[in-house]
N, C-alpha and C positions, 0 to 999 in steps of 0.2 A: 380619494388620494391616496397614492400611495408614492414612495419613494423607490429608486431603481439605482443600481450599480451596474456600470458597463453598458450604459444608454447610446454611447458612441460605438460601440463595436455591433450593435444589432445592425441587421439591414433595413433599408426604406420600409421594406413592407412590415419587419417587427417592429419599427419603431411605430408607425400610422397603429399596427393592431394594439400596442401596449396603451398608446393614447386613448383611443377610442374606448378599450376596455375599463381605464381608470380615471378619464378625465372627461368623457362626453354623457351625457344624461343618457340612462339605459332605453328611452325610447328612440333615441338619435342614435343608436352605435354604428355608423357608417364611416367608411374612410372616402364613399366618392367624391365631396367636394374637393380632397386634397388629391387624388390620383386624378381626376379629370384635367387638372392644370400641369401635369407631367408633358414634358414635349414628346411628340412623337418619334422625332429622331434621337435614338439612344445616346448616340455618341455627344450629341448636342446636351442633353440632359444632366450626361455625366461631367459635362463640363460646367453647367450650373451647379450640381451637387455639391463640386469640388471647391466652389468660391466660398462656403462658409460649411460653418460645424453643425452635425446633428438636421442637416437638410431633408425634408419629409416631401416638399413641392415647391411650386414658383408660384411668386405673389406677382400677379399683372397688373402693371400704371398705363395709362394710354401714352401713346408716344405721338405726338403730333408736331407740328411744322409753323413756324410765324415768318411768312415770306417778308420781301419788301423791304429788308435792312439794308439800308446805304451806310457802311461803315469805311472812311477814308477812300472814299468814290469806289468800293468795290459792293458790289450787289452779294447779300447773302439769303439765303432760306435758313433759318436758324431751327435744327432739330429740338426739342422742348419735351421731357418728362413730366408731366405733373398731372396730379386728380382733380384739381380745383378747376371748377367748368370756365370761369372767365378769363384766366390768366393768358393761354395762348391767344384768345380773342382780343384781348387788350394789348398784347406786344403786338401782334400783328396789325391793327390799327392803327396804335401809335408810331410804328416802322412805317405805313405809310405816310401818315402825316408829315413826318419829317424826311422822308424821301422826295417830297414835293418842297421841302426848304431846306435842300443842300446835304441832308443825310446827318451823320454822326460824324464827329473828329474825335478819334482815341489815340492815345499815345499810352507807351510803357515807361514809368517814372523810375523804376530801378526792379530789380526782380532778387535781390539777395536775401537768403535764408539764415535761419538761426539753429543753433542747439545748443545745450548745455551741459556740462558736465559739474554736479553737484556736490560739493565735499565740505567736511567738517576739519577742521587744523585748530588746534588750541598754542600753538606756540607764537612766537614772535612773529611782528608782521615784516620786519626788514627782511629778513632771513628768505623769508615766502616772495619776497618782490625782487629780490637779488635772484634767487633759484629760477622765476619765470623769466627774467630778462635773460639769463644765463642758457636756461635750456629751452626756450620757445622754441627756437629754429628745430631742435632736436624732436619735440614734440609733434612738430607738424611732418618732419620727416619720417618719423615713426610708421604713418600710417600713409606712405605714399604710395605703398602698393595696391592699397584700397582706394587711392583718390587718382592714379595715372590716367585711366581711361576717362575718367570724366573731364581730367585737366586738358588731356589731348582734344576734346570737342570744344573747349573754350570754357569750362567751367572748373569744380572742385573746389578744394579747402583754400580759402582766401585769408581769412586770419583769424589769431584766436587772441582771448583778452583776459586779464584776470581781473574778477570782481570782488569786491569788499563788501560784502553784506552782514558783518557782524554787530551794527547799530541795529540790525532788524531783528537779528537771532544769533546767540552765542554761537562765535566759532563757525558761523557759515559763509563759506565763499565759495563762488563757481569761475569754470571756464567758460565763458562763452565764445562760440564756436561761428564763424561766417561761412556760407555755401553759397556756391551759383552750382545749379543743377539742371542748366541748358532746357531741353525739352520733357524731362523727368521729373516728377513732382518730387522724385528723389528720398522719401521718407527711409526706406529701407537703408539706401547708401548712406544719408547721414546717422542712422544710429549705429551703422556696422563702424562707421569711424569714430563716431563719439566713445563706444564702447571699448574699442580698442586702444584709444588715447589715453582712456581711465586707468586701462591697467598699466602702460607704460610710466603715468603722472604715478602712480604707486610706488613703483619700483625705482625711479628717478630719484623721488624723495627720501626714498630710503637710502640713496648711496651719496645724497648731496653734501659735502663735508661743511658749511657755513650752517647747518640745522645741529644742534645737542643733540644727544642722544633720545631724549624725552621728545625730540620733536620731529624725529625721522619716522613718523608717522601720519598720515591721514585716511580719513575714513570716506570712500568712496556713497554717497547717498544714492545717488542715480546718475545715469548718462541718458540724454533724451531730447529728440528734437522741439522745438518749440513751435505748436502751431500758430502762434503769434508771428506775422510779418510784415511788419512795419515799414519796411524798407522794399517790401514787394508792392510797390504803387500802380495801379492804371488810373487813367483818366479819361474820361469819354465827356462828350458834352454836343449840346446843338445851340443853334443861335437862328434868329431871324428877326425882322422887323415886328413891332408891336403890332402894327397896322394886320399883321399875316395871322394875327392869332384869332380873327373873327372866325368863328365856327358856328353861325346861325343861332347862339345861344344869348349871347348878350354882347356889348361892346367890345373891342377887343381891348380897349385901353383898361375897362373895369376886370376883363380876363385877367389881363396882366398884373393890376395890382392885386385881384383874389388869391391867385396861383402864388405870388410872391409872399402874400401873407400868410398863407396855408402853410409854406416852406418856413417862413420865420417861426412859427408855432412851434415845428419839428424839430428848432432848435433852444427852444424854450422851455415846453414842457417833456416829460420825461413819457407820460401815459401817450401822448402824440408821436413822439419820437419812436415809441416801440412799433408801433401799428403802421409808422411811415417806411420804417425800415423793413419790416415783415413784408411790404408790398413789392420793393427792389427785390428783397431774396426769393419771392415768388418767380420772378424771373430768372434770376441768377442761379436758384437750386436746379430749376429745371433743365436748364442748359449744362449745367455740372452734371446731375444723372444721366443725361443723354450721352455725353460725351465719356462717361465710367470716370469721373473723379470723386473726389471726396467732398462731399457737401457739407458733412458735420465739421470737418475742418475748416473749410471754408466759412460757414456759419460763425464758429465759435470767433475766427479771427476777425470778420468784420463786425461781430458786435464788441469784442475787446476794441476794437480801434474806436467804434463809434463813443466809446467813454474814454477815450485818451486823454483827455483835458479834466477829467474827476467827475463830469457828469455825462451821463448818455444822452446822445444828440444825433437828429436826421443827418442823413449822410451825403444830403444833397446841398447844392447852393444856388442860388437865383441871383441874378442882377436885371436893372429894367432903367437903360439909361438912356437918353438921348435916341428914343423909338428903338432902341433895341435890345428884344430880349437873350438873356443866354442861361442855359440850365446844364448845370455841370454834377459829376459825381465823380469823387476819388475813394478810390477802395484797394485795401491790399486783397491780391490774390495769388495764391500758389496752386499752381495748376499743372496738369502736365499731359503730353499728347503721346508718349512712348511708356510701355511697360504698366503694370499690372492690368486693369481692367480696361483700361484701353485699348490692350491687345488682346485679352481674352476674350471679351465679351462680343458678339459678333456685331449688335447693335451700337455699341462703342465705335467700334471701326468704321460701322456706317454712317454715324454720326460726324466722324471726322472726315470720310470722303465728301458728305456733301456739302463741309466746309472747306471744302480744297484742300483736305490734309494740313491745317495751318500748323504754323510752331505755336510753341506754348505763349509767346509773347502776341500772337494774331488772336488766338484763342482767349484769352485773357481780353482783349479790347473788345472782342464780340461778347464776351459776357458782360464786362461793364456796360455796355452799351443796351442790352437785351434788360439788365438791370434798370438804367435809368429811364426806358421806354415804358417800363412797367410803371414806375414811378410816375411818369408824366401822366399816362394813361389814367390810373388811381386818381390823381389830384385834379385833372381834368373834370373828372367824375363828380369829384365831392363836389367842388365850387359850383356846378351846372345842375344836371338833373338828380344828382345824389348816389351814392354807389349802387343803393339796391336795385334802380331800374335796369342796369345792365347785367348785374351779377345775377338777380333772380330769373332774368329773361333766359339766360344761359341754364340756369339751374332748374328750369321749368321740366325739361326730360330727366332730369335724376326724380325730379317729385312724381312726375307720371310712372317713372320705373317702380317708384317703391308701392305704387298701386298695384300695378300689375297690368299696366292699362294695353289694349292692342292698339293695332296702327290706327284703326278707325278713329278711338278714343283721342289716341295723340294728337290727330290731326283736328278734330273739333277743338281741343283744348286749345291748341297755337293758335287757332283762327281766333278763339274767343278773347286771348290774353293777349293778342298782338298790340294793341293800345292801351293797356292795361297794367296796372301793378300787379306783380305776382305775388300773393301773399298765401303760405301754405295751405292755411285752412280755406281759403278761397276755391285752390286749386282742389282740395277735398272736397269740398262741398258741391262744386262743378260736377268732378266727375259723380258724385253720387248723385246727382238730378240726371245725369246723361245715361247711368245706368237704370235708374228708375223706368226711364219711358222707352226701355228698349224691349 
């Protein structure tokens, strides 16, 4: 092991040589596994290299599609990037079920995003309130050269608010800034506006006549967007008669009752809620990745929203009344369809083309619907056959690949396990037996 100075200035080949010489076991000092994943198109590889720092190769994930998503009367084939074998299969199965029952109804309930200027002020409260009242318009106007283009598209800076948080932390205040960013995720736009406004804030405070000499100074701690966007909400739902929930595994009424109980458990128990929401995000993350959006920001926001009332809860709701089953999800989503990776990554652009080049609002509706579909499929399995039957069936190929099975061995295993529960040790024993008799 060895430290290094100036690593980022090395060429890609030099970085790999340094790594294998200092961090690979001596018997395995080869960069072949890294180099073979380079793209053959040098220009495309250069694009990938420049997405991040210290790039040495590409890390591949499967890119699949889930067809038959009927959302607001429009049929979609949804691209999904995910390595978990059962996710795309579950989404596609659920999409087909609901396509035959009227599809998903989705709507955007809000699209407002938030940024904050966090600062310390140790003076009297009343002059600060008066300052904000009299200088609010000036602060907004001071960043108009940054917001004008976004405003021309229907977005921009919508409002600012002074927040007193001195009860939580001595001298702590913030200016909360509300934005609409249209079809852009808008992170760079928001942060640029906040940083410029924070400079103007310091200057204007120093000149304001109602402050005493000691009060004419504030200390900016930071100016940054928030990835929590509780006013950027999307809702998606499915609905059918309870009698239409007969999937041949149990009576429809029993299915509806068990399904509703499973959802209520996710509202009660935090351990179940975590796994419940993870299933939702299996679908959401896969579409967010495929479209070049920031799945980390999406996850952070959704998890915060799940705990907004003081306890972490499941994100879906179900009702079963008068022979009607309705299942819905309401989540915050801040996505983009222009700028960033959505423009630079060739497969992100392809994904958006496959979806009909949606607006941000349309993409949000698709993403929320996929999350709901994924969750419906998971609960359907849990309350009927159990999660492992479908999951391990999809996982069989991964297990066979771990044993480096040839095509003949794979075919034999698929035939043998087609009506059996798939357990790792059983697959291992089966392959051992096959090889002993070859």
